[in-house]
C-alpha positions as CSV (number, residue, x, y, z in Angstrom):
1,M,98.4,157.1,174.9
2,T,98.5,160.7,174.9
3,P,96.8,162.8,172.2
4,D,100.3,163.8,170.9
5,T,101.4,160.2,170.5
6,E,98.0,159.1,169.1
7,G,98.1,161.7,166.4
8,A,101.6,160.6,165.3
9,A,100.6,156.9,165.3
10,G,97.5,157.8,163.3
11,S,99.5,159.8,160.8
12,R,102.0,156.9,160.4
13,G,99.1,154.5,159.8
14,R,97.5,156.8,157.2
15,A,100.9,157.3,155.5
16,A,101.4,153.5,155.4
17,A,98.0,153.0,153.9
18,V,98.7,155.7,151.2
19,I,102.1,154.0,150.5
20,K,100.4,150.6,150.1
21,A,97.7,152.1,147.9
22,A,100.3,153.8,145.7
23,A,102.3,150.5,145.5
24,R,99.1,148.6,144.4
25,L,98.4,151.3,141.8
26,R,102.0,151.1,140.4
27,A,101.7,147.3,140.3
28,R,98.3,147.5,138.5
29,R,99.7,150.0,135.9
30,A,102.8,147.8,135.3
31,G,100.5,144.8,134.7
32,V,98.4,146.8,132.3
33,R,101.6,148.0,130.5
34,R,102.8,144.4,130.2
35,K,99.5,143.2,128.7
36,V,99.4,146.1,126.2
37,F,103.0,145.5,125.2
38,A,102.3,141.7,124.8
39,S,99.2,142.4,122.7
40,L,101.1,144.8,120.6
41,A,104.0,142.4,120.1
42,I,101.5,139.6,119.0
43,V,99.9,141.9,116.5
44,V,103.3,143.0,115.0
45,V,104.6,139.4,114.8
46,S,101.4,138.2,113.2
47,A,101.4,141.0,110.6
48,A,105.1,140.3,109.8
49,T,104.4,136.6,109.4
50,I,101.4,137.0,107.2
51,G,103.1,139.7,105.1
52,G,106.2,137.5,104.7
53,C,104.1,134.6,103.5
54,T,102.3,136.4,100.8
55,A,104.2,139.4,99.6
56,S,107.5,138.1,98.3
57,R,107.0,134.3,98.4
58,N,104.0,133.7,96.2
59,G,106.1,131.8,93.6
60,L,105.0,133.9,90.7
61,G,107.1,136.5,88.9
62,N,106.0,139.4,86.8
63,H,105.9,137.3,83.7
64,D,103.8,134.6,85.4
65,N,101.3,137.2,86.6
66,A,100.9,138.5,83.0
67,C,100.2,135.0,81.8
68,F,96.9,134.9,83.7
69,R,95.4,137.1,81.0
70,V,95.8,134.1,78.5
71,L,93.4,132.0,80.5
72,P,90.3,132.7,78.4
73,E,92.2,131.6,75.2
74,A,93.5,128.5,77.0
75,L,90.0,127.6,78.3
76,A,88.6,128.0,74.8
77,A,91.4,125.8,73.4
78,V,90.3,122.9,75.6
79,H,86.6,123.8,75.2
80,H,86.2,124.6,78.9
81,R,87.0,120.9,79.8
82,G,89.4,119.6,82.3
83,H,90.8,121.0,85.5
84,F,93.2,124.0,85.6
85,A,96.6,122.7,86.8
86,G,98.8,125.8,86.5
87,E,100.3,128.4,84.2
88,R,103.9,129.5,83.6
89,Y,105.8,132.0,81.5
90,L,108.4,130.6,79.2
91,A,111.1,132.8,77.8
92,P,112.1,132.7,74.1
93,K,114.3,129.8,73.2
94,A,113.2,127.9,76.4
95,L,110.4,126.0,74.5
96,I,112.5,123.5,72.6
97,V,110.8,120.1,72.2
98,Q,113.5,117.4,72.2
99,L,111.8,114.2,70.9
100,H,113.5,111.9,68.5
101,H,111.6,110.7,65.4
102,V,108.7,113.1,66.0
103,V,107.6,115.9,63.7
104,V,107.0,119.0,65.8
105,P,104.3,121.4,64.4
106,D,105.7,124.5,62.8
107,A,103.8,126.8,65.2
108,L,105.4,125.0,68.1
109,A,108.8,125.1,66.6
110,D,108.4,128.9,65.9
111,A,107.4,129.4,69.5
112,S,111.0,129.1,70.6
113,K,111.6,132.6,69.1
114,V,108.9,134.4,71.2
115,A,107.8,134.6,74.8
116,T,105.0,132.1,75.5
117,C,102.6,131.3,78.3
118,L,101.9,127.6,79.1
119,V,98.6,126.7,80.7
120,A,98.2,123.1,81.9
121,F,94.9,121.2,82.3
122,T,94.2,117.7,83.6
123,G,91.3,115.5,82.4
124,R,90.6,113.4,79.3
125,F,91.7,115.0,76.0
126,S,92.2,113.9,72.5
127,V,93.8,115.8,69.6
128,S,90.5,116.1,67.8
129,D,88.8,117.6,71.0
130,V,91.1,120.6,71.4
131,K,92.1,123.5,69.1
132,R,95.4,123.2,67.3
133,G,96.0,119.8,69.0
134,W,99.2,117.9,68.8
135,A,100.2,114.7,70.6
136,P,103.8,113.6,70.4
137,T,102.8,110.1,71.7
138,G,99.4,108.7,70.9
139,S,96.3,110.7,70.1
140,S,94.8,111.1,73.5
141,G,95.9,111.7,77.1
142,R,95.2,113.1,80.5
143,I,97.2,116.3,80.2
144,A,96.7,119.2,77.9
145,I,99.2,122.0,77.8
146,V,98.1,125.1,75.9
147,V,100.9,127.2,74.4
148,V,99.9,130.8,73.8
149,R,102.1,133.6,72.5
150,Q,102.2,136.2,75.3
151,R,102.6,139.3,73.1
152,D,99.3,139.0,71.2
153,L,97.5,136.1,72.9
154,V,97.6,133.9,69.8
155,L,97.1,130.1,70.4
156,L,100.2,128.3,69.0
157,A,99.4,124.7,70.0
158,T,97.6,122.5,72.4
159,V,99.9,119.6,73.4
160,V,98.1,116.4,74.5
161,L,100.1,114.1,76.7
162,G,99.4,110.8,78.5
163,R,102.3,111.7,80.8
164,I,105.1,114.2,80.5
165,P,108.2,112.7,79.0
166,P,111.4,113.8,80.9
167,R,112.9,115.2,77.7
168,L,110.1,117.7,77.1
169,V,110.5,121.1,78.6
170,F,107.1,120.7,80.2
171,A,108.6,118.3,82.7
172,H,110.6,121.1,84.2
173,V,107.9,123.7,83.9
174,F,105.1,121.6,85.5
175,P,106.9,119.1,87.7
176,R,103.7,118.1,89.6
177,L,102.0,116.7,86.5
178,H,104.2,113.6,86.4
């Protein structure tokens, strides 16, 4: 080979090496971009999933959230006994006790005219063990539902039940207590 041809071949070899290095660099950058994009996509999807599960689907409305402030009165009504089973807001006229041949306490009958919060407890309760106790069937039971007026946190009644009769409004408010 002559020096003229050797220089041209050397230049071609160096150019090919530079092109290969540039191709490797582009491939590496593309791989990094794919990894960054995939990581970003995972973070966005995870955030959307977590946000969707908690923000609008927690099962509590504005009224139910306000009912958590009646918990101290409800706990005092059952003398801090039993296990908390849930709380719910009940609009006026929704608390209508439909039992035949049972005298409903005046405070509970008047509760159908005001917004109330119901707090349920499970355990062993008797009418004499709770404040303002009333039992439509028997004098003791495993469920206590505390009825508190939402406006001023006044205890209206503590209903003691062995089980929730289907005719009572509580059957629809606390379906898991059956």
